[in-house]
C-alpha positions, 0 to 999 in steps of 0.5 A: 499499500505504501508503494502504491502511494508513493506511485500515486503521488509521483503520479500526480506531481508530474502532472501538476508539474506538466499542468504548471509547464502548460500554464506558463507557456500559454501566455508567452505568444500573446505577451511576445506579440504586445512586446512587439507591439509596445517596441513599434509605437510610438513611433516618431518619423519625418515624412515627405513634407518635412515634418516629424511626425509622432505616432502614439499608437497603432493606427486602427482607422486609416483614411488614404487621400491617393490611389498608390497609397491605397494599394500599398496599405492593402498589400501590407494586409491593413485593408480591414483598418481602411476606412475611407478612399478617394474616388479615384481608387480602383484597386483592389476590387473590395475598395469600391465598398469603402466610404468615398471622401472625394478626389484630390479635393478631399473633403474634411468634413467627411475625413473628421467623420470617419474618425480615422486615427491615421491619414495617409496623404500625399506630397503630389497635392501636398499645396492643393490641399494644405488647407485641408491638411491642417483642418484635419491636424487641428482636430487631432488628426495624424497626417503622414504625407507620403513621397511622390515616387518617380522611381522604383527606389522611391516606391520602396521609400513610399512602401517603407514610410507606409509600413513604418506609420501602421506598424507594418515595418516587417511586412514592407520589408517583405514586400519590398524584396519581393518586388526587388526580386521579380524585377531582378529575375526580369532584368536577368530575362532581358539579358537574353535580347541582343542589342541589335535586336532591342526596339525603340519605344514610343510611349504615349500617355495623353491621345492626340491632338495634344500627345504627350509622353515619357522622358527621362526620370520617369517609371515608364522610362525606367520600365523599358530600361529594365527589359531593354528597349529604348525610350524614344523620348529618353532626350527628354525629361519628365513628362513632354508634349510632343506633335505628330511631326516629332513623332512621326520623325522619331520612327519607333519599332513600337508604340505603347498607349495607356489610353484604352484599346480604341486608342490603338485604332486612332493610332493606326488611321492618323494621317502620316503614321502609316510610315512609322514602323510600329504601325507597319509592323502591327506594333501599337499596344494598349497597357493598363495604365494603373499599373505602369504610372501607379507607385505601388506593389503592382509597378512590377506587372506592369514591367511584365505587360510591357515586356510580354507585349514588347518582346513576346517571344522573350517574356510570354509564358 
């Protein structure tokens, strides 16, 4: 009996120790999560306006005043926190169900009514929206102005800035790393294109009668370089107005338009354009403007679309 009692006591003690270990380990995961959040906030950062912003707590309600900001926020897994966007937001699909606060001229009243604890503004609208943004700050709302990115590098900075402001630093790092990796893969594939086969491409971002193209210092130029295509307007800087005669003289191998499929037909019918190599060889293509002009996570898809249309033999899967 003494042996049996001793054995039972040993078993009870073992169970007690195991139970104690289990109860001690159970809170570890939430505790770690709390520690991570505590480390992330408060956050002090300098935004594109040059102001030093202090964000005390992790934002729970976000209003985005630019489609690129919205796409980045969703890509960081923060879609459920987005309570307000602009009328220009089109992606992702669920953004269409979010309350709209206007366009570039947003409604201060609507934004305040949504009770956000973070507003993501944009440097491109900083001057035109200056008074409205001041009213938001005066109402006690934290406003972070995201940089107006004109390159992949600056887009990565935008993603990192939004990641820091929202506490999604790690996710932002992963997204940037993924984008860099995908772009590097595209560039590596483009290395197989012989220099003598590289095509000169004219990009039409605004149709006739006011034809505008994209020169150096723009996404489209960087995208074309990435796939070993030559920008027909690379001697120009930024967004440039062109005469139809000057485009005919450039005589590009391919023409890319961002104005919809109907623009392809218009280009082919233009007087004097029938002699352009791109028109003669039926190399006039339409691409999604959001993919090639919006500085966000889908820029790589824009590179892929350009590549598949300009060099189908190399890039089409």
